[in-house]
N, C-alpha and C positions, 0 to 999 in steps of 0.2 A: 521422560522425565512427564511427558504429559498424559493426556484421558481424554477420553470423550464424552462430550454428556451432551444434553439436551436443552435447546433451546424454546421458546415460545414467543412468537410473534405480536403483536398487536392485533392481527385476523387472527391470531388462533392456530396460525400455523405453527407446525413443529418441527426444526431441524436440527440436524446433530451439528456440535461445534469441537474443535478441537482445544483444549484449554492446556496449559502449564502454567503451574504455581512457582516461585520463586521460595528458596529455604528459608526466608525469615520473612520479616516483615515487611509488604511489598510495598515501594516508591511511587508505587502507583498501576498505570493497567496501559494494555496496549491493544486494540482490536486490529487485527493481520485480515485483509482481503483479498483473497485467492485471483490467481489469474484467469483464464481460461481452462483450466488443468486441474479447477476441484482441489479439496487438500489434500496437496500430496504430500510426496516425503519430503517436499524442499518447501513448502507450507509450512509444516510441521518442527522443520529443525529450525525456521525463522524465529515460530511461537518457542523452542525450546531455547535460542537464545537471548528473546526480551526475558523470561524466567531464569535466567543465567546471570542477568546484570540486575534481576530484584524487582521484574516487573511481571506482573499476571499479563498474562498472553489468551486471546481466543481470538480463533480463525473459525470464524461462521463458513458451515457449508451452505452457500448461499447457491446452488444449482440443485439443493434437496427440491424445490418446489417443482423441478421434472424430472429428477433421475438421482436417486437415493446412491451417496457410496462412489461418486464421482471420484477417481484416483489416475489422472493421465498423464504420460510421459508427455516427449517434445517429437514424436515424430509428425512426420504431414497430417496423416491417418488421426494420431492425434489431436491435433493443432483443428483439423477440421471436425472433429467430433467436437471441444470443446466449442467452436465457432456457432454451432451449431446449439448446443445449449445455452451460451450466452445470450442467442437471442430470442429466446424462450426467457428470459427474465427480465421482466418490464423493471424501468427505472423506481417506481413505486414500491414491487417487490421487494427491489434491493436494498432501499432505505429501512422499508421493513424491519428485516431479516440485521441489518448492519445497529440498528436501534437497540433489535434485543440482545446480542450480544454487546452495547452498553451501558445498557440496562445489568445485565448481568454479571460485568466489568465495576462497577458501583462502589461496590463497597471498598475496594482496593483503595479508591481515593480517587485523584484527576484523571482521566480516561483522552489517550492520541488515540489516531489511530491512521494505521499505513496501507498502502496498497500497489496493486504490481499490477501494468498493464490494464486489464478493463479493470480491476481491481482499482488501479490509479484515478479513476474517473468514480467511482463507486467513492473511495473517499473525499473525492473534491466534493462530491456532490453531497454527500454528509456532513461534509465542514459547515454547509448552512442550511439543512433539513430536518439533523438529527442532532438532539437536544442533550445534553450532558460532556461535548466534547470541551477538551482545552484544544486541543492541537490536531492538526492531520497532516498527513505527511505523502502525497500521490505520486507516484510514480509513471512513469511515461503514460497517463494516461489520455486517451484517444478522445477528442470531443471537447477538452477543456476549456476552449478559446470562445465553443459555440456557448457558454454557462459560465461567461465570467463577471454575471450580476453577481457576486458574493464576494464575501471579505479574504483575503488572499492568504491559504496557507503557504508552508515552504513545500518547493515544485522542484523535482526533479526530471530531469530531459535526457535523451540523447540523439545527439542529431542525426549521426549515421545509421539509425535507427533502420536494420533493413527488414523488420517486421511492421512497418508503418510505410506509407507512399511519404517518398523521399521531401516532398515539394509542403508535404503536412509537416512532416518532425520536424523542418529549417524554418520553416514557419512558425511553429511552436515553439522550436526550441533552438536557437539564434543562442550566437556564445556568449551575447550578452541581451538583457531587454531589463528596462523599467516600462511596465505596462500602464496607461492609469483605466483603475476602475469606477462603477458610480459608486459616489457619496465620497469621493475624495479619497481614497485608499488607491494604494499600487502595488500591482505585483512585480517583485525584483527574481527577475529569472538568470543563472548561469548551469551551461552544459559545459562540459570537457568535450575538445572538438574529438578526442578519441574514440569514445564514448558511444557502445551502440547496445543494443539489446541487453536487459537481466543485469545492469551492471551495479545492480543494487541488492544483488544476488549471490548467493555464497549456494553451490551443492546442484545448478540447477542443468546440469549434463552438458548437454552439448548446446542447449537453450543460450546457456552463459558461457563458453565458449571463444566469444568476438569479446569478450572486457575483462581482459585480463590486465589492463593497464587501468581500471576503474574499481571505485570502491567496490570489497567486496562484501561486506556484512551489513544487509539492509536495517541492521538495529543500532548498528553505530550510525548512521545517520538519524534516524529518530530521537538517540541521544545524543547528538550534536560532535558525532564525530565525523570526521568526511570518508576514514577509509586511505584518504591516497597521502603520498610522503609529503612531509613535510620539509621546509618550509612555503614549498608551491602553492599547498592547496590548503593553507589555513584559515584563508578567506570563506571556504568551502565550510569551514568545521564552524566559523562564527555562525552561519548562516544556518546551521545547524543548530546550532547551542540555542535559537530561540523555540524552536519544540521544548525542548528539557529542559529549559526556563518555565516552561508552563507546567511541568511533569510534577 
């Protein structure tokens, strides 16, 4: 469904991106920020899913600054390689590349951003640093609580995520939390207890094998649907609706 395009960041850097367009008039646009595995088949599938739901979806190749055409799987060597590449991408670089995607998506209308793992952290920071965003949904982004001086988007975490230090995951993803933020705003957080890594994803192979009881389609969260059985998780759907209302 999608195609590769080229974006140009504010500093002149050119990067690839995967773009998927809806069949009819767009309902808005969603920028999809990768994990440490590059714009692989899973990220393309997520973008295609958003397009099928009526949104322009753009997934920028965030590692292009250090290596082109990164498309990793989920084996231990892939994870090691992904972490090596991620370490070379500064926050400034990430914000510039995310902004390039937002600008490319602007003609479609209101724009949201969703990110996974490292991409979740990027989406969190972009919600405050990248102009033009109407909504942001970061998934299990490490380091978020070290950067809470921003307005809160919808955030999703897994308390039993084996990909993160258990104490960090539980500190950042308690079963329920209502955290004060500067300026009088608050971060409301809910996390299904059964959830581990990749709970917002479909098609991530073994990386998602631990999350059978959790939401399978990230695009449903960004549209305001929980992906979990009703009525138990209607509250999660309502929280997700905050993002949908803004698009």
